[in-house]
N, C-alpha and C positions, 0 to 999 in steps of 0.2 A: 763496376761493370763498364761504365762509360769510358774509362781510361783504356781498358783491355781492347775495346773495339774501336778506339780512336785511330784516326789516320796516322798520326805520328807513331803510335805503338806498333801498328801493323807494318809500316815501312821499316821501322827499327828491327822488328823481329825477322822480317824477310831478308834484309841485308845481313843481319847477324847470322842467320842460318847459312846464307850463301858464303859468308866469310869464314865460318867455322869449319866447313867441309875441307877446304885446302889446309886449314890449320891442323886438322887431325892427321894429315899426311906428314906434316913437318915434325910432329912430336906431341906428347901429352900436355906440354905446357903452353903450346902455341894456340890451340883452339880457343881457350877462354879469352885470351888477349885479343885475338882477331874477332871473336864474337862480340866482345864489348865494344871494340872500335867500330865494327859493322853496325851495331845497334845505334851508336851515336851518329854515325854517318847517315843511317836511314832516317833518324829523326830530323837531321838537318835537311835532307832531301825533301821530307814531307812539309817543311816550312814551320813557321811559328804557330803555336796554338791560338785559337780564338781568344780574345781578351775575356778573362773570367769576369772582370768588372762589368764589361758591357753586357755579358749574358745575365749577370745578377741584376743589373738595373732593369733590363728587359723583363726578367722574371718577376722582379719586385713590382714593376708597373702593371704587369698582367695580373698579379695576385691582388693588387690594390683595386683594380677595376672589378675583379670578381667579388671582392669583399663589398664594394659599393653596390654591385648588382644584388648581392644577397640581402643587404640591409634594406635596400629599396623594395625588393620583392617581399620581404617580411612586412614592411610598412604598408604595402599595397593590400596584403592579405588581412592585416590585423588592425588597421587604423582607418580613420575617416579620410575623405578626399583632401581636405585642407592640409592635414599632416603629411599625407602621401605626397602631395604637390611640393611641400617644403623639402622633403627628402629628395624628390626627383630634381628640383631646381639645384640643390646642392651637388648632386651627382653630375648634372649637366654642366655645371661650372667647373667641376673638378676634372672631368675627362680631357678637355683641351689643355689644361694646365699640366696634367700628367704626361700628355704627349709631348709638350714642350720640354718638360723636365727630363724626359727619357733621352733627349738628345744631348743633355749636359753630361760631362764626365762625372761618373759616380752618382748621377741623378740629382745632385745638389741637396742641401739641407731641407728644402721645401718638400721634396719627395718623401723624406722621412716623416715630416709633420703630417702630410696627407695620409701616409701609411698608418700612423698612429690614430688619425681620425677615422680611417676606414676599418681598422682592425679592432680598435679598443673603444674610442669615445662614442661613435655612432651606435654600435651594437649595444653597448652598456646603457647608453641614454635611452634607447628604444626599449630595452628590456626593463629598465626602471619604470618607464612610462606604462608599459603593458602590465606591470605588476599591480598598478592602481586599477581597481575594478572600473569597468566601463562607465558605470553610473556616476562615479565620483571624479572622473577625469575633467569635467567641466565645472565642478563645484569649486567656488572661490573660497580660499582660506587665506586670510591676511591680504585680501585684494587680488590674489593670483590663483589661477587654477593649474593643475598639472599640465593641462594642454597648453596654456599660455606660456608656462615655463619652458616646455619642450620647444615651442615655436620660437621663443626668444633665443634659446640656445642654438637652434639651427640657423637662425638669422645671424648670430654672432659668428658661427663657423663660416657662413657664406661671406661675411665681410672680411674674414681672415683670408679666404680664398681669393677675394678681389685684391687684397693687399699683396698677396704672393704673386698674382698674375701681373699686377703693375710692376713689381720688382723684376720679374722675368722680361717683360716687354721693354722696360727701361734699359736693362742690360743689353738686350738685342739692339735697341736703337743706338746705344753708345758704341757697340761693336760696328754697326753700319756706318756711323759717323767717322770712326777711326779709319775704317776701310775706305770711305769716300775721300778723306783727307790724304791717305796714302796714294790713291789713284790720281788726285789732283796734283800732288807734288811729283809723282813719278812720271806722269804723262803731260805735264804742263809744257815741257820743252821737247819738241819733236826730235831734237838731237840726242836725247837720252833713251829713245826707244831702242 
């Protein structure tokens, strides 16, 4: 349905219809040729389509944010304050990273990892924790409780987000350094301006 109402299709159809009318006067074989040529011309007039890749990255990032919101909301409703705070800290660290990755072509591999975290790992981990009856979540078995295991897992994920953020920031700093070197060499001599 999106293609039918797209700007390119509408322009193509309009020019095709305008081109087909004189073609009908020329003979039965001319109108399909002129209509096809008019459709192509109309699409060219409308311009290139928006990049599907950029739209999918934007949609992926939006869906990841929603998934993080859902899991944090569930944690708020069904867990204690310390567990909820751990989920909220994780989300708070993920959001600026998602925004930075959204600007990268294709979102980069880190966006995929955060997506897996938001869609699979966090909901499954929380669901596993919630299956343990509330009275037993703090009971230690082998030196660890279900609650402490959950908090350790959330801390591990948070440290992974920190590593991804450092990676993104270092790439940005390298790009700035390269740009600065270009400017220094380009504008060092006033005669090259």
